[in-house]
N, C-alpha and C positions, 0 to 999 in steps of 0.2 A: 570271392574271398578277400578275408581284408588284406589291405598291406602292411598293419601290423603282424598277423598272422606269420606260423612260421614253420616249415618243414617239421614232420617229428623225424629224430635219427636214432632212433631205439634199432635199425635194425645192422646197426653199425659196428665192422668188427674189430675189435682191436689191435689186437695183431698188424689187421692192414693199415690201420693209421698210422700203429709204432715205425710201420716200415717209411710210409709217408714222412716222418718226421725225420727217421733218421737220413733220409736221404739229405737234407737240408745239415742235419752234422757230417755226412762225409767230405766236405774239402779241412774240415779244422780235428780230422781222425789221430793226428799226429798228438794233437794238446788232448786229446781224449784219450790217448792210447795211455800218454804219461800222466794225466790223474788217477787212471786205471793202477797206472803202474807204484805208484805214490799212495795209491789209497792200502795195497798190499803190505807194503812196509809197515804204515801205519797200523795197520790191523795185528799184523806179526808183534810189532810195540806196543801195543796196546796190550794185546793177552800175557803178552808174557811180565806184566805187573804182580798180577795176581798167584804166577807161578815161583815168580822168584822171591816171595814172602812165605808161598807154600815150604821151599825150599829151606827159606831162614830160619824157619820154624822146628821144621822135623830134624834139621841135621845141624844145625847150631840152637836151638833155644832148649827143645826138650831132650835133648843127647849131651851125654856128659862129656864134655870135650875141652882142653887146657884154655887157657886164658887167651893167650895169642893166637890160637887155629878160630877161637872163638870170634875173637878181633880182626884177626886178618878174613874172616869170611863174612862175618857183617860188612867189614869194609866194603869188600867186592859188590855184593849183595845190592847195599846202597849206592854204589857207584853205576851198575847195570841199572837198577831201579830209576835215580836220577839222569841216566841217559836215554831213556825207552822213554822217559815223560819228556826232555829235550827235545828229544828226535821226532815224537809223536807233534807237537803243539810245532816246530818247523813246518814239517811236513802239510801240518791242517793249516799254515799261512799260505805257505806257495800254492796247494792244491788250491785254496778257494780263489786266489787270484788269480789263477789260469781258468777255472770255470767260471766265473765271472766274467773274464776275459771273451772267453767261448761261446757262452750264455747270449752275449750283450750283441756277441758278431752274426750270430745265428738269427737273432730275432730279425735285427736291423735286415738280411739277405730277405729274411720272410716279407715283412713290412716292407722291401722296396718289390718285391715279386706283387706282393697283394696290391700296392699302389700303380703296379707295371701294368698289373692282371686290368683293375677297376679300368684306365685310360683308355683299355680296349675295345670294351664293352659297349653293346648296341642303347638307343635311348629305352626302348623298350625295358631294358634290366634294370634304368636307373627310374621309370615309369612304377616299377613293384619294390624297389627296396628302397625304403626313406631313406635318407641322408643317416639318421642318427644310428642305425643296425647296421651301414657301413663303418662310421667312423669307431662302432663298437668291437669291430672286427681288428679294424686296424688297430686299435689302441689295444683295449683291457685284454680282447680275446688272445691276441701278440702275447703281451705280459703274463698272460696265465701262461703260454708256453715256455717264456723263459726262466719263472721256476724250474719245469719239467729238464730244460737242458745243462741251466746253472745248477742246478741243486741235485734231485731226483736222480736222477740216471746214476751217476756215479759214485753218490751216498748212497743208493739202491745199493750197489756192488758193495760196496764197504761196508752196510752192515750185512748183507746175509754172508759174507767173508767171515764177521765178526761169527757171528751163530754156527757157522759149519765150523768154524776154528774151535770154538768151547764147546761143541758137540764132541768133537776128536779130543781135546783132551782130558775133557772130562771122564770121557770111554776107558780112558788112559790111565787115569788115576781111579775108576771105581767103578764097573759099569750096573751091577746090581744100584749104589744111588745115582747114578744117572739116569737109570729106567725108572726110580722110584719119582725123579725130581720131574720128570717129562708126561708123569700120568696127567698135567692136567690139558694135555698138546691137545689129545681130542675135544676137548670143550673150546678149545680155542682158533679152532679150527671153524668149528660150529658156528659161531659168533664172526670170524672173520664171511663167511658166506653171505648171511644176514648183512651185517654192515656194508658189503660190495653193492649188494643190490638194494638200499635205502640210499647210500651216499651217493651209488651216482646218477640214481634218478633224480634227488635233492641238488646236486649240481647242474646238469640237464635244465630243470627249470629254473633254476636261480639265474641262469645263463641267460634261457632265453626270455624272462623278464627284466634283466639290465638291458637288454636289446630291444625293448619296447620302450620302458623306461627312457634311453637316451633316445629312442625316434619321439617321445612325447616331447621332450625337453628341446629336441634342436626344431621340431615343428612349430611349438610354441615360442622359443624365441625368435624365430625366423618371420611369425607369424605379431611379434607384437603388437604393431601400431594398429592393426586390426585386432585385435582382442580387446586396448584399450578404448579404440573407438567406439569397438559396440557393447562393450563394458560387459565383458565376458571374464574379465580376473575372475573373481568366485568362482565361476562354472570350470573354469582350464584346472584352479588352483585346485577343487576337488579331484576334478579328472587325473591331476598329477599326485597327489596326495593316495588316491585310490591303485593305484601303478607302485608308487613309492612304497603303500606299505605291505604289496600283494610281495613286492621285492623283500622288505624287511621278510617279513613271514618266512619267505622260502627258505636266506639266510641265514634266520633263526632254526625253524630244519635241519637243514646242516650242520650246524654249530651244535643244536643241541645231542644228534647222531653223533658227532665227532666226541661232542663230553662225554657220553657214555660207553663209548668202546675205549678209548682212553684208560678211563680209570676201573675197568674189566680185565682188560689184559694186568695193568699193578696189582687188582684185586688176585686175579688166577697166580704172578709171580709171587704175591707175599704167601699162598699157601705153597707150591713150589717150596718157597725158603723155610716154611715152618716141618715142611715133610724132611728136608736135610737135616734140620737141626734133631728131629726125632730120631728119624732113623739112625744118624751121625753118632748121635750122645751115645744111640746104643750101641751101635758099631764099635765107638772108643770107649764103652764099657767091656765089653768083651774082647776086643785087642784086636778087627778085624780093622779098623781106620785106625790113621793118626789124624790129629787136632790139626795138624796142619793141611791135609788133604778137607778133611770136614770146612776149615778154614777157608781154603782157597775156593772149594762152591758156593761158599754163601759170596763169595765175590761172584764167584764166575755167573750163577743162576742172576744175580742182579745184572751184571753185563749182560748176558742174555735177554732180559727183558726188558732193556733200557733199550734194543734196537729193535726189539716187538711195539716198542708203542712208540718210537719212532717212524716203522717203516707204516703204520697207523694213520703218523702225519705223511708220510710219503704217497699213502693211498692215497690220502685225501687229495694233495697234490697233484696226482695222476689223473684222477677223475675230474676237478679240475680241468687239467689240462686239455684232457681229452672231450670235457662235455665242448671247450671254446676249438679243439683241433675240429670236430666234428664240421661245427659249420665256417672255418677257414678254408677246409679242404673241397665242402663244398660246392664255396661259393669258386674257389680255386679250378675248378672243375668241370663248372658250366663255361662251355666254349660262348665266343661271343659269334651269333648269329650272322653280325655282317664284319665279314672280313675279305682280304684280297684273294680272289680267284684263283687257283693254284697255275693258272698264264695269263694270269694278270700284266696287262700292255700297261706302260708309260706313256703319259699323255705329251705332246709334243711343250716346250719350253712355254711355247705361246698361239694360245686356241683362238678361233675366229669368232666361236662363243652362240654358232647353231644350235639349237636344241629342240628334239624332237619326242612328243609322248605318243607313242601307238599304241590305239586299245588298251591300255593301263588301267588295271582293276588294283585298290588296295585298301584294305583293312588292319584296324591297331587289332583287330581281337576276330577270329574264328573268320564267319563270313557277312558280317556286320563291315558293310563296302562303304566307305567314305567317298571314295575314287569310284565312278563306274564307266568302261567302257570310252576314257577320255583322249582325243585325239589332239593336235593342235603342233605347229611347228613355226619359231623362232629365229628369224633369222639373223647373223650378224650384223652388229651394234643397234638392233633395233630395241624400240623400250615399251615395253607388254605390260598392261594393268592388268589385276588379276580382279575382281570384285565377284561381290554373292555376299548374304545373309550370312550371318555367323552360322558358323557351322557348314558350310555348302563347299568345304574343303580344300582353301585357298592357301592356309598354313600347310596341308598338307603335301603341298604340288613343293612350295619352298622346302621343306625336310627330305621329297623324294628327291630332289634334284642334287641335292648336299650329301645323297645317301647314309640320312640319319636312320631312314625304316628302308625296308625293301618292298617290293611291288610282287605280288600276287598273280596277275598274268600281265602278257604287252612287252612293251620294254621302252626305256632311256635313252637316249644317246644324244651323246654331243661333237659335234663335229664327226657327226659316223662312230664314234666308240659305243660301246654301248658300256653304261657308267659299270652297270656288275660287273664286267670285267678288264677293267681299269685300277690301275694301283691307287686306294682311298686317300693317300698323301695329296699326288696328283692331282688327284680329281678336290680337293679340297680347297690345296695351294690357289685352283683357279677362281674357284667360287667364292665370294666374300658376302655375307651377310650381316644387314644392318637390321638388329630386332627394335621390337617396340619399346622393351624394355632393358638395355644392353646393359651387361653387367661389369661393374668396374672391379678391377683388382686393387688390393691394397698397395701405395706405393703412392710417387710422383704423375704429373700427366705425362709428361716424358714416359716413364714404365711403360702407363698403360695405353701409348699410341705406338710404339713401336715392338711389345710383347717380344716377341720371341728375336725379332729381327736385330741383331745385335751389332750389325755392320752400319745401320743409321745413327748417325752420330748427331747429336743434340740440335747440329746446324743446319743438317739432313732434314729433323724433321721441322725447325722453324720454315722451313723452305717450305716445305710441307704445308703447312700451317697458313704463308703468306701468299701461295699458289690459291686456295679458294678462300682466299680474302676472313681467312677467322684468327687473323693474329689478336684483334682485337677484344675478344673474349678470351684468351689464356692471357694476356698482359691484365685485365680485370680482374684477373685470380691474385690471391695475398700474397704470393711468390711467383707468379708465371709460371713456366716450364716447370722448378722445382716446387710448386704446389702438393704436401700430401692431400691426399683424395680421401681418407682414410676408407673404412669396411665398405665397399661396395658402393663407394664413391657419396660416403654420408653428406660433404658438406657441397655436393654439387645441386642442382634440380632436375627436374626430369630432363628436361630441352636441353641443359647442358652437359649432361649424359651422352645424352645422341650427339652434340658435336664433336665432342671424345671419340663416340663409335663411328662419324662420318671419316675426322684423321686416320682413326684407327685402319681402315677400308681404302682410303689413299694408302698408308703406307702399306698394305701388303698388295698393292694393286693387285688385284684379279680381272681376268679377263670376264668374269661374268658378273655383277653385282645387283642384289638381292633387297630390296628394303619391306621387310614386311612390319608394315604399318607403322613405320619409323616416324612421321606425324601426326601419331592419333593422339597424344598426351601433351600436345606443347602450344603456349602462345604460339602469337600472329608473326611477331618482331624474330623470334626463334627461329619460326617454319619460311620467313623470306629469306636467313640467314643461309638454312637447311636447303630449301628452291633453291639458291643461287649457287652454293656447294655442288647440287647435285648434277645441275645443268652443264659442269668440270666434270666431276665425277663420271657424269654418263658417256662422255662423247668419245665416240671410239669405239664404244665399250655398252655390249648387249648388258640389258641392262629389265630388269622383272621388278615392278612396283604393286603388292599386295597392298588395297589401301580401303579404309571404310568412308574416308568421306572423298568426294566423288570431284569436288573442285580442288584438288592436288592431281588429278589424273587427265585433265580435258586435252594435256597438247601431248598425251602420249600415242606413237605409230597406231597401236592396237590395244583394244581392251577387249576381255575375256569373261563373259558373265557366266561364273555360276552359280547351281541352284540343287541343292539334295545330292550333290554327289554327280552331275550332269551338266556338262556344258553347254548354255542354252543358246548362249549368242557370243558373237563376235567379230569387230567394225570399231571404226574410227567412233570419235563424241559422238561428233553429227549424227554419224550411220545410225548409229543405238537409237539416237533421239527419235531420227525419224522412223524408227519401223516399231518403236511405243511398246515395246518386250516389256521384259524385267527392269532392263539399263535405266526405262525412260520413268520405270515406275517406284524405281529408288533415286532418280534424279529429283523428279517431282515430289517426294516427302520431306528429301533432304532442302528443299525451296524452301517448303513450308514452313520446315523447320527454323532455317535462317532467318527466314521474314518474319517469324512468329516473337525471334530473340530480338531482332532489331526494334519492331512496333514497342517488348515492352522496355526494352532501354530509351528509345526515342519518347516514347510517352507514360513512365514512370505514376502508377496510383497507389493510393492509399486504401487499401479490401479491410 
């Protein structure tokens, strides 16, 4: 399955989704109830207006009354009419404020829930979900829900109340004229059924394409350096244009469907109005109906079809929200594959760092084994290096020790504790990893070194830097410890980012230190700094080194050689050379490469 493809959501039931959405509204139920109460009063004030005009016409305009009675009657009705307008305006203002506050609060809670959930997910989840898709969930999809909470729910109730109120008022004035007015309703219901099917599919497809578009955008922006390096700009632009075109067409389909449905409702409303004028006019001539009743009916039928047109927009918003809710809740309901065992135990504040792999089998997918029956033990304070060709399983071992992935067979223990039955936070607090390409956060040097360790002052950070002899590096930066490093440490070289990661590891003060190709992409001078820092960092601390350059791990207490997921050799540098096995072959190949480069530097020639 392509990483950018998404599952189909057609079987999701709206009622279940609504119940899930309402759970987030529960803490704000008082504000929502007040909004409903305001909506009821608003409906009453709005529906009273045409009826007041009807009373004015039938009781004072078309009936012979004295000037004083007419004046008093019109004055009273005018005052009531003005009062209903002012009341409706005030209610609308307060209701909108209340709903916007409630909607924003609920969306805040949902975004917090999503981000908290994402932070607990295992690495496999991020392996199959591109960043753009997850960003879409947190931003666009939650914003679609905002309209549901802040506008749709209460206003939908208000519009339904208006429809019900108009229906009963019209029945009270004339049953026959009401039935004549509503002869168009069956046609409207048929249109609504077709509209529901078309618009739901259109919005679901639009949200899916938006997710793909954002994923493609995030991927291109993250890899812009490679795109420019290999002059792939035109190809990537064409790819983005294709997705953008698909998203545009999907959006236009939804717009066209909506633009057909709304005028159709207006057309049916005009037909109902024409029927009222025709039948009401005949009724007036026959004396069965008064002018006031017919006039009020024309107002009420307009008011009746206005909410229906609004309901079409509400339904449009509901379908957008439902399409987003399907994806949000599908993601939230996916439980982390790696979490604390029900009987998880806490690790001691300080551990010895004894690591043991017993018959470990591991695969990222199904039974495509990356590690096969791995057995080894690392003693307290020992420095052990893992070497092997690309794909041998070196990085997988590191990921397993920190429990970013779980093994399928065997066991991994630290100081005798099975890592599957220890608290994740305890485990990852005791294990520090320095990666080949460390991530630098936006902020200054001090922030990137101490991260969440707020108890570390700037003076503490400076002392840490001095303790491993890296103060000259920090002082060489434009503003020292206050130097802003930019997104992903853009102002730093690869070697400087590695030095920051070493300082970060020292501040973290782990009992087990892991270096994953930490010196693979740096210059000789920086490597010397790192090697000196490593000697101080690894003292009295269990250290694991994954290395490609064998020259960097010759002083390790033990070297473990992996090949195609199998543990092939183990011993010191000299022992392994004497065996003349895989390690010897790797060492010979690298020596030849180094000698060749040295000869090219010492004896340059023109070809």
